[in-house]
C-alpha distance (Angstrom), angle and dihedral (degrees) to the residues before:
residue distance angle dihedral
M1 . . .
P2 3.83 . .
N3 3.76 116.0 .
E4 3.83 113.1 -91.7
M5 3.80 89.7 -142.8
L6 3.81 91.3 73.5
G7 3.85 94.9 56.8
K8 3.76 111.8 -178.3
G9 3.76 113.4 16.6
F10 3.84 119.4 -139.9
V11 3.80 136.0 -157.7
Q12 3.78 113.6 -112.6
V13 3.78 127.1 -172.1
Y14 3.82 125.6 -160.8
T15 3.82 109.1 -169.8
G16 3.79 142.7 142.9
D17 3.80 137.1 92.4
G18 3.80 95.7 -79.8
K19 3.84 127.0 99.3
G20 3.75 119.5 -97.7
K21 3.79 112.1 57.2
T22 3.82 97.3 116.9
T23 3.79 89.4 36.6
A24 3.75 91.3 55.6
A25 3.82 91.3 49.9
L26 3.80 91.4 48.2
G27 3.79 90.0 48.5
L28 3.78 88.9 54.6
A29 3.81 89.2 50.3
L30 3.78 89.0 52.0
R31 3.82 92.5 49.6
A32 3.83 90.0 47.4
W33 3.80 90.8 50.9
G34 3.81 88.9 53.4
R35 3.85 87.6 60.0
G36 3.77 96.2 45.6
L37 3.79 97.8 -98.5
R38 3.79 124.5 138.4
T39 3.81 123.9 -130.9
Y40 3.76 134.3 -163.6
V41 3.80 119.0 -162.6
G42 3.73 120.7 -167.7
Q43 3.85 112.5 -168.5
F44 3.80 115.6 -154.7
M45 3.78 117.8 -155.5
K46 3.76 92.7 9.3
G47 3.80 125.5 113.1
Q48 3.78 101.7 143.8
P49 3.83 124.5 108.1
Y50 3.82 101.3 -96.2
A51 3.78 117.1 -178.5
E52 3.86 92.2 -120.3
L53 3.84 86.5 71.9
T54 3.85 90.1 61.3
A55 3.75 91.9 43.8
A56 3.74 93.9 49.4
A57 3.78 91.0 50.6
R58 3.83 87.8 61.5
T59 3.78 92.4 59.4
N60 3.85 93.3 74.3
G61 3.83 93.5 -122.6
A62 3.79 96.4 -44.3
I63 3.81 89.2 113.2
V64 3.80 114.8 31.6
I65 3.79 119.5 -173.6
E66 3.79 124.6 -172.7
Q67 3.78 125.4 178.3
Y68 3.85 123.8 -137.4
G69 3.78 99.4 -168.2
A70 3.80 145.0 76.2
D71 3.78 123.2 -107.0
T72 3.83 89.8 -105.9
F73 3.79 131.6 75.6
V74 3.85 124.5 -97.4
H75 3.81 110.4 -132.4
V76 3.80 115.3 -140.5
K77 3.76 93.2 -151.7
N78 3.85 92.3 62.4
P79 3.77 124.8 65.5
P80 3.72 111.5 -97.9
D81 3.78 113.7 -82.7
A82 3.84 113.8 -118.5
A83 3.78 91.6 -124.7
D84 3.82 91.7 54.1
V85 3.83 90.9 48.9
R86 3.85 90.7 50.5
L87 3.82 90.6 50.2
A88 3.82 89.4 51.1
E89 3.85 91.4 47.3
D90 3.78 90.3 50.0
G91 3.80 88.6 48.7
L92 3.76 93.0 52.2
A93 3.81 89.6 52.8
R94 3.81 91.1 49.9
L95 3.77 90.5 48.4
R96 3.82 91.4 50.9
T97 3.77 89.4 50.5
A98 3.86 92.1 48.6
L99 3.85 90.5 49.1
A100 3.85 96.1 47.5
G101 3.84 99.3 32.7
G102 3.83 96.1 80.0
A103 3.82 93.9 -133.5
F104 3.87 96.2 104.6
D105 3.80 134.7 57.7
L106 3.83 95.0 -169.1
V107 3.76 125.6 35.8
V108 3.82 119.7 -171.3
A109 3.78 121.3 -161.6
D110 3.76 94.4 -161.9
E111 3.87 114.9 -159.0
I112 3.77 92.2 -2.7
N113 3.83 89.9 132.7
T114 3.72 90.1 54.7
A115 3.82 90.8 46.0
H116 3.79 87.1 56.8
F117 3.82 91.5 49.8
F118 3.85 87.5 53.1
H119 3.82 91.0 49.8
L120 3.77 95.0 -113.3
V121 3.82 96.2 119.4
T122 3.83 130.4 21.0
V123 3.72 132.8 -128.7
D124 3.89 86.7 -112.2
D125 3.83 88.9 56.3
M126 3.80 89.1 52.7
R127 3.79 92.6 45.4
A128 3.78 89.7 49.9
L129 3.86 90.5 54.2
I130 3.75 90.0 52.1
A131 3.78 93.4 45.9
G132 3.79 91.3 48.1
K133 3.82 93.2 52.3
P134 3.82 110.7 117.6
A135 3.79 114.8 -127.0
G136 3.84 95.2 -108.7
V137 3.81 97.4 48.3
E138 3.79 124.6 90.7
L139 3.83 114.0 -140.0
I140 3.82 121.2 -158.6
L141 3.84 122.5 -170.1
T142 3.80 117.9 -168.2
G143 3.81 136.6 -174.4
R144 3.75 143.7 79.3
R145 3.77 122.6 -66.4
C146 3.74 102.6 25.8
P147 3.76 109.9 -165.4
P148 3.81 113.5 -108.7
E149 3.84 90.9 -124.4
I150 3.81 88.9 60.9
L151 3.80 93.3 44.3
A152 3.86 86.9 55.4
L153 3.83 91.0 53.8
A154 3.78 96.4 47.9
D155 3.82 124.7 98.2
L156 3.84 93.4 -152.3
V157 3.76 128.6 25.5
T158 3.81 125.9 -176.2
E159 3.76 120.0 -176.6
M160 3.81 116.6 -157.3
T161 3.77 111.2 -145.6
E162 3.77 122.7 -163.4
V163 3.82 111.0 -131.3
K164 3.75 96.4 163.0
H165 3.84 133.0 -8.6
Y166 3.78 130.2 -173.9
W167 3.81 90.9 -142.3
R168 3.75 86.1 77.8
N169 3.80 86.8 65.2
G170 3.75 93.6 53.0
V171 3.82 99.4 -92.6
T172 3.88 108.5 147.1
A173 3.76 128.8 -151.1
R174 3.85 110.6 -62.2
D175 3.78 125.9 -147.4
G176 3.76 111.6 -107.2
I177 3.80 93.1 16.1
E178 3.79 109.1 55.3
R179 3.79 98.6 6.1
């Protein structure tokens, strides 16, 4: 049963081309954990060993993270690979279960906006997640290029804007910071 402390759950979107969308969602999960709330994070298009997986394992099930992606990149210029579509479909099913099951107070659909942009999920899939959200569960959707229809349904929208990024100077992803 969702925690009564939360009260009404809202729909939050973290989008934009700046760094920090997943980080913001994970920060919210950490804050929730500090108040006794449980979080489920479903990561679309991710199958690499990010450090948040190790950190979540240390929360004794208070923060659960599952990945719905291969350990390779999806390329937007190619049609979606059938295996990537299946992983996304399986992820949607697991997100629906996490939302409806009563075990989690926060549910994060990490990179679902990007998965839509890459034609792995539809706007209707995203709408159905929002419509299926129980009243006492917070739902967070992250990723670049959130569809306008989803922005309109959200209660809170934060757009991350890149002002300056060290990647432009050749700095690659660093352990503990970007992965």
